[in-house]
N, C-alpha and C positions, 0 to 999 in steps of 0.2 A: 535355178535363181532362188535369190536369201529370201530367208522366212518375211522377215520385216515387206520387201513388194511383194510377197502373196500374199499377206494382209490387207497389202494396200488394193492391189487390184483385186482380192474377192468381196472388197470393198467397194469397189468399183463397179465393182459388176453388180451387185446388189441392193445400193443406189442409183448407177443409170439404166443398167442394161441390161435387166430384171424389169425396169417402168416401160422400155422401148416394145422389150422384148410379148410384156401386156397387150401394149396398144395392136403388134402386128397378129398376135393370139385374138385378139377381138375382134380385130378388122376381117379376118379369114374365118370368125365365127357366126362372124355377123352373115356372109353365104350361105352357112349352114341349112337354113330351112329348105334349100334344096339338092342340097342331100340326099340317101337313100339314109335311114336309121342307126345298120351298123357303120357304113361309110362317118356317119357321125361322130359316132362311140370312139372308133380307133384314131378319128383327130381329137379326139376329148383327149382321149388317153396320148396320143405321141406330143402334142403340144403339154401338156403338163407334163409329162415327166419325160421328154426329148431333152428338152435342154441345159438337162443336170449333166447327162455320159458324158458331151463334151468338157463341158467344166469342173470334171466331182478332182483334177488332179489340184486344181488351186483350190478347192477347202479340202482336204486330208491332210488334215490337224491343225490347223489352223484355231484351233481352240488351247488349244496345249501348249506351254510354253514351250520359250526359241529352242530346237534342240542345239544352237551352238553357248544360250545361255545370256547374252545380251542383252535381251528382252525380262529380265531379272525383278520382278514385283517387289520393292521399295520396304524395307525392316521396320518393322515399327521399334521406336524408341523404349527401351522394359523398365 
């Protein structure tokens, strides 16, 4: 996958995917009053950081310049 496509996918995940995931997580946690406290805590931990691991490959290196050099910032005139 090209660097530019990964940037687009990362933006899509953050703008569209993450809010959908938050709604799902809140729906699950609305039922947490029925869980024992230990299970409720583990559910918070899994829902809080569990989404990062499958999507880590998308976000690695996104803040860096394009390794192929196609995404160079414009130079200022002297």
